[in-house]
C-alpha positions in Angstrom: 26.2 -102.3 -35.2 27.4 -105.6 -34.1 30.8 -104.3 -34.0 29.8 -101.4 -32.1 27.8 -104.1 -29.2 31.1 -106.2 -29.1 33.4 -103.1 -28.6 30.8 -101.4 -26.3 30.7 -104.9 -24.2 34.4 -105.0 -24.1 35.4 -101.5 -22.5 32.4 -102.5 -19.9 33.9 -105.2 -18.8 37.4 -103.5 -18.6 35.7 -100.6 -16.5 34.2 -103.1 -14.4 37.2 -104.6 -13.4 38.7 -101.7 -12.5 36.5 -100.9 -10.1 36.6 -103.1 -6.9 33.9 -105.2 -5.6 32.9 -104.8 -2.4 31.0 -107.7 -0.6 27.9 -106.6 1.6 28.2 -106.5 5.1 27.0 -109.6 7.3 24.1 -106.5 8.3 20.5 -107.5 7.8 17.6 -105.5 8.6 15.4 -107.2 11.3 11.7 -107.6 12.2 11.1 -107.1 15.9 10.2 -110.3 16.6 13.6 -111.6 14.9 15.5 -108.8 16.9 13.7 -109.9 20.3 14.7 -113.4 19.3 18.7 -112.3 18.5 18.3 -110.1 21.9 17.3 -112.9 24.5 19.5 -115.2 23.0 22.7 -113.0 24.2 20.9 -111.2 26.9 22.7 -111.9 30.2 26.4 -112.9 28.7 29.2 -110.5 27.9 31.5 -112.7 25.4 30.7 -110.7 22.4 34.0 -109.1 20.7 34.8 -105.6 20.1 36.3 -105.5 16.6 38.4 -102.2 17.0 40.6 -99.9 14.7 44.1 -100.7 14.5 47.2 -97.9 14.8 47.1 -97.6 11.2 45.3 -99.2 8.1 47.1 -102.8 8.2 45.8 -103.3 11.7 42.9 -104.0 13.4 42.4 -105.0 17.3 40.0 -107.4 19.1 38.9 -107.4 22.7 36.7 -110.1 24.5 35.9 -111.5 27.8 36.7 -115.1 28.7 36.7 -117.3 31.8 39.9 -117.0 33.7 40.8 -120.4 33.8 40.9 -121.5 30.4 41.4 -117.7 29.0 43.9 -117.4 25.8 44.6 -114.1 24.1 44.8 -115.8 20.4 43.0 -115.0 17.3 43.5 -117.0 14.0 43.3 -115.0 10.7 43.3 -116.6 7.2 43.0 -116.0 3.9 40.9 -119.0 3.4 36.9 -119.7 4.4 37.7 -122.9 5.8 40.3 -121.3 8.1 43.1 -123.3 6.4 46.6 -122.0 6.6 46.1 -119.8 9.3 48.2 -117.5 11.2 48.0 -117.0 15.0 48.5 -113.6 16.8 48.7 -113.3 20.5 48.0 -110.8 22.9 47.5 -110.6 26.8 45.0 -110.6 29.3 43.9 -108.2 31.6 41.8 -108.2 34.9 38.1 -108.2 34.1 35.1 -106.4 35.9 34.9 -109.7 38.0 37.5 -112.5 39.3 35.6 -115.0 37.0 37.0 -113.3 33.9 39.9 -111.8 32.3 39.9 -109.3 29.2 41.5 -111.1 26.3 43.2 -108.0 23.6 45.0 -108.9 20.6 46.1 -106.8 17.6 46.3 -108.4 14.2 49.0 -107.0 12.2 50.2 -107.2 8.5 46.8 -106.7 6.8 46.8 -105.8 3.0 44.2 -103.6 1.2 41.6 -105.2 -1.0 41.6 -108.4 1.1 39.3 -110.6 2.5 40.1 -112.3 5.6 38.7 -114.8 8.2 39.5 -115.4 11.7 38.7 -116.3 14.9 39.3 -115.6 18.5 39.8 -118.2 21.5 36.8 -118.0 23.7 38.3 -119.8 26.4 36.3 -122.8 25.4 37.2 -123.5 22.0 37.3 -121.2 19.0 34.6 -118.9 18.0 32.6 -119.3 15.0 34.6 -118.4 11.8 33.9 -114.4 10.9 34.7 -112.3 7.6 36.5 -109.2 7.7 37.2 -107.1 4.3 39.8 -104.6 4.2 39.1 -101.7 1.6 41.2 -99.6 -0.2 44.0 -97.7 2.1 44.2 -94.3 0.7 41.0 -93.4 -1.1 38.5 -94.7 1.2 35.2 -94.4 3.5 34.6 -94.0 7.0 30.8 -93.7 8.7 30.0 -92.1 11.3 27.0 -92.5 14.2 26.9 -90.4 17.2 25.5 -91.4 20.4 24.5 -95.1 19.9 23.9 -94.8 24.1 22.7 -98.0 24.7 20.6 -98.0 28.0 21.3 -100.0 31.2 18.3 -102.4 32.1 18.1 -101.3 35.7 18.1 -97.5 34.3 14.8 -98.5 32.3 13.7 -102.0 31.7 15.2 -104.6 29.3 12.4 -103.2 26.8 14.1 -100.3 26.4 17.6 -101.5 25.9 16.2 -104.0 23.3 14.2 -100.5 21.6 17.5 -98.8 21.1 19.5 -102.1 20.5 16.4 -102.6 17.4 17.3 -99.3 16.3 21.0 -99.4 16.2 20.9 -102.6 14.2 18.9 -101.3 11.6 20.4 -97.9 11.2 23.7 -99.9 10.9 22.0 -102.2 8.1 20.8 -99.2 6.2 23.9 -97.6 6.2 26.0 -100.5 5.5 23.5 -101.6 2.7 23.9 -98.2 1.2 28.0 -98.1 1.6 29.5 -101.7 1.5 32.6 -99.7 0.8 33.0 -98.8 4.5 36.6 -99.1 5.9 35.7 -98.0 9.8 33.0 -96.7 12.1 33.9 -93.4 14.2 32.0 -92.7 17.4 32.1 -89.5 18.9 31.2 -91.0 22.4 28.2 -91.9 25.0 28.2 -95.3 23.5 26.6 -96.3 26.6 24.6 -94.8 29.3 25.2 -96.1 32.7 29.1 -97.1 31.5 28.9 -100.0 34.4 27.5 -102.9 33.1 27.9 -105.8 30.4 24.3 -106.0 28.9 24.8 -102.3 27.6 27.9 -103.4 25.9 26.3 -106.8 24.5 23.7 -104.9 22.9 25.8 -102.8 21.3 27.9 -105.3 20.0 25.0 -107.7 18.8 24.6 -106.5 15.0 26.7 -109.0 13.1 28.0 -106.5 11.2 30.7 -105.8 13.9 32.5 -108.5 13.6 33.5 -107.1 10.3 33.4 -103.2 10.4 36.2 -101.8 13.1 35.2 -99.2 15.5 37.0 -96.4 16.9 35.0 -95.1 20.0 35.5 -91.9 21.8 34.7 -91.7 25.4 31.3 -89.5 26.3 30.2 -88.3 29.6 27.7 -91.3 29.8 30.7 -94.0 29.1 32.5 -91.9 32.1 29.5 -92.8 34.5 31.4 -95.8 35.3 34.6 -98.0 34.1 33.1 -100.5 31.6 34.7 -98.6 28.6 38.1 -99.9 30.2 37.0 -103.6 29.9 35.1 -103.3 26.1 37.7 -101.6 24.1 41.0 -102.1 22.8 41.9 -99.1 21.1 45.2 -97.8 19.5 48.2 -95.4 20.6 46.2 -94.6 23.8 47.6 -91.6 25.7 47.5 -91.5 29.4 49.3 -88.4 29.7 51.1 -87.0 33.2 47.5 -86.0 34.9 45.0 -88.3 33.5 43.2 -90.5 35.8 40.8 -93.1 36.1 39.3 -93.8 32.7 40.5 -90.3 31.6 42.6 -91.3 28.2 43.0 -89.4 24.2 44.4 -91.5 21.3 44.9 -91.7 17.7 45.2 -93.6 15.0 46.3 -92.7 11.2 44.4 -94.9 8.4 45.8 -93.8 4.8 46.2 -90.1 4.6 44.3 -89.7 7.4 45.3 -88.8 11.0 42.4 -89.2 13.9 42.8 -87.6 17.1 40.3 -89.2 19.6 40.1 -86.6 23.1 38.3 -87.2 25.9 36.3 -84.0 26.5 35.1 -85.0 29.8 38.2 -84.0 31.2 39.6 -80.5 31.4 43.2 -81.3 31.0 44.4 -78.8 28.7 48.4 -79.6 29.1 47.8 -83.5 28.4 45.0 -82.8 25.6 47.9 -80.5 23.8 50.6 -82.9 24.5 48.8 -85.8 22.9 48.2 -83.8 19.9 51.6 -82.6 19.3 52.8 -85.8 19.7 50.6 -87.4 17.0 51.2 -84.9 14.7 54.9 -85.0 15.4 54.8 -88.6 14.1 52.4 -88.0 11.1 53.8 -85.0 9.7 52.9 -86.1 6.0 49.5 -87.1 6.9 47.2 -84.9 4.4 44.0 -84.7 6.8 43.8 -84.2 10.4 40.6 -85.4 12.0 39.7 -84.3 15.8 36.9 -86.4 17.6 35.4 -85.2 20.7 32.1 -86.0 22.5 30.8 -82.4 23.6 29.2 -80.3 20.9 31.7 -77.7 20.9 29.7 -74.8 18.1 27.5 -77.6 18.2 23.5 -77.7 17.8 20.8 -78.5 20.6 21.7 -77.5 23.8 25.0 -76.6 23.5 23.9 -73.0 22.6 24.4 -71.1 25.4 25.6 -74.3 27.7 28.6 -73.0 30.0 30.4 -76.1 30.0 30.5 -76.4 26.3 30.5 -72.9 25.2 33.1 -71.5 28.0 34.8 -73.7 29.4 35.3 -76.6 26.7 35.5 -74.6 23.3 38.3 -72.6 25.3 40.3 -75.6 25.8 39.9 -77.7 22.7 39.1 -75.0 19.8 42.7 -73.5 20.0 44.4 -76.8 19.9 42.3 -77.8 17.1 43.0 -74.4 15.3 46.7 -74.4 16.4 47.3 -78.0 15.1 45.4 -77.1 11.7 42.6 -79.7 11.7 40.8 -79.6 8.9 37.5 -81.2 10.7 36.1 -81.9 13.9 33.1 -84.6 14.6 31.3 -84.0 18.1 28.0 -85.4 19.2 26.4 -85.1 22.9 23.1 -82.9 21.9 21.1 -85.6 20.3 21.2 -83.1 17.3 22.6 -82.8 13.7 24.4 -79.9 12.7 27.5 -78.5 10.8 29.0 -75.5 11.1 30.7 -72.9 8.7 34.3 -72.7 8.9 35.3 -71.5 12.5 38.4 -69.8 13.5 38.6 -67.7 17.0 35.2 -68.2 17.8 34.1 -66.3 14.3 33.1 -67.9 10.9 36.3 -67.7 8.6 34.2 -68.7 6.1 30.8 -69.9 4.8 30.0 -73.8 4.1 27.0 -74.1 2.4 25.2 -77.3 1.6 26.2 -78.7 -1.7 29.4 -76.9 -2.3 33.1 -77.5 -2.6 35.5 -75.4 -0.9 39.4 -75.4 -1.5 41.9 -74.6 1.3 39.7 -72.8 3.5 40.8 -71.4 6.2 39.1 -72.2 9.8 37.8 -75.7 11.0 34.6 -77.4 10.1 32.2 -79.1 13.0 30.1 -81.8 12.5 27.6 -82.3 15.3 26.4 -85.9 14.8 23.1 -86.8 15.8 21.9 -89.5 18.3 20.9 -93.5 17.5 19.2 -93.2 20.9 16.6 -90.9 22.0 16.7 -87.5 19.8 15.9 -84.3 21.3 13.7 -82.3 19.3 14.7 -78.9 20.3 12.1 -75.8 19.9 14.0 -73.4 19.1 15.2 -70.8 16.4 18.0 -72.5 14.9 19.6 -69.2 14.2 23.4 -70.0 15.7 26.6 -68.6 14.9 28.5 -71.6 13.7 25.7 -73.2 12.0 24.6 -74.2 8.3 22.6 -77.1 8.6 20.2 -78.8 11.5 18.2 -81.5 11.2 16.8 -83.3 14.4 14.1 -85.5 14.1 15.4 -88.2 12.2 18.2 -90.6 13.0 20.9 -89.9 10.9 24.4 -91.2 9.5 27.5 -89.2 8.0 30.2 -90.8 5.4 33.4 -89.0 4.9 35.0 -90.2 1.3 38.4 -89.9 1.0 39.7 -89.3 -2.5 43.1 -87.9 -2.8 42.9 -84.2 -2.3 39.2 -84.2 -2.0 37.1 -84.7 1.1 33.3 -85.3 0.9 30.9 -85.2 3.7 27.4 -86.5 3.3 24.9 -86.6 5.7 21.6 -89.1 5.2 18.5 -90.0 6.7 19.1 -93.2 8.6 15.9 -95.0 7.9 15.9 -94.6 3.8 19.2 -92.7 3.2 17.8 -89.9 1.7 20.9 -86.8 1.5 20.6 -84.3 4.2 23.3 -82.4 3.8 27.2 -82.7 1.7 29.8 -80.4 1.3 33.3 -81.1 0.0 36.7 -79.5 1.1 39.5 -79.6 -1.0 43.2 -79.2 0.2 46.1 -78.6 -2.0 48.0 -76.8 0.6 50.1 -78.7 3.1 49.1 -78.4 6.8 51.5 -75.4 8.4 51.1 -75.9 12.6 54.5 -74.2 12.8 53.0 -70.9 10.9 53.6 -67.4 12.9 49.7 -67.7 13.6 49.4 -71.0 15.0 52.8 -70.5 16.8 51.3 -67.3 18.2 47.4 -69.6 19.6 50.0 -71.7 21.5 51.7 -69.2 23.3 48.8 -67.5 24.0 47.3 -70.6 25.0 49.8 -71.2 28.0 47.5 -69.7 30.6 44.9 -72.2 29.4 47.2 -75.2 29.8 47.8 -73.6 33.5 44.2 -73.1 34.3 43.3 -76.5 32.9 46.0 -78.2 35.1 44.6 -76.7 38.2 41.2 -77.8 37.0 42.6 -80.9 36.9 44.1 -81.2 39.8 41.2 -80.1 42.3 39.0 -82.3 40.3 40.9 -85.1 40.9 41.2 -84.3 44.4 37.4 -84.6 44.4 37.1 -87.8 42.9 39.5 -88.9 45.5 37.3 -87.9 48.5 34.3 -88.4 46.8 
């Protein structure tokens, strides 16, 4: 018996050593009093940094505001908690909303997997506090999705409402990261703010301390598009401004391990540039096993996208053919404040069922995940019978994790208050993408009229903006 116990303990020790140990995020759940104190301490400022994803898994990017006179776009990175022997990364400064400040942007490169780093940024008044960032695995990894955080502006409602949403955001994030300490980055399908014009929205969005160690990839939503503040608080990789985008318009893409992410500005009907960005990103990442699109509007989405003229006619015809002809596996959407997930869709039809709890190998068609909202949820009083949908959950805040394990992608949607599992599906991909197949090539040929009409729409829209 002693020999058996010793052998068992040795085997357990070996297995434990083989499993990466992930430190918990600095993401405490707060009481309302604790949150109010934290919120008040930051209110009226705009100097919290944004930690964004980099062009690939070996990079992260930072963005922050600093006084114009003393600003220096520098970030110090060390593997030592006392910041000894640091490496300095320099970036650039660009104009901010006011002349008193500039925006500093720096990209940190050369990161190694499963490694803990410590960093400080130059605030313009000296170095910041020391923050921790832990990389996870680069090939097998986990991402987390939150929809429509949509921090409101105080003049639109009042400071209490902004604080309420911020409180919910902090605690939903804390719940999700407590249960998922192995998350590598956060994906938002847009509407990160509500008015898109002021610093207070971004300051509240960035208040949770976990965001100093969790890179974010933030799509542009229609509420972000109401102003220009997204320009001053993000540092996204591979931004694509195209030939016809104007103002805040842009797409972007990044690569993490075997996953290619394609982020689209769905507030723009600019079909030629959306197609061109896709073609460029795919051509540079042909070896990516997974292709995932992110747009704000809920194409095949739950909630009020059902029967919505803009979504179901205009945007569906602009984006769905791009997703299908470039063989995307998954598209993440938001906008409707309702949680839902489609079946596998192709050419406006169900190409295959996608039932919760099941596994599908090399499915035909694109899976659409419509993320719920962190802000006010819209409780729909309608029959949940929709051509595309296998799952809808409206009445709670939710989050979704994407787990990439070689040939396997696992989606799990959970409640934001207690992480109860609401929906799951697994996709196995053993075949390579084939965007140049006859069927996909034909789709891109028949898309030419859409590109032309999208160009005309964009030119008219730009003229309207010019004289508005």
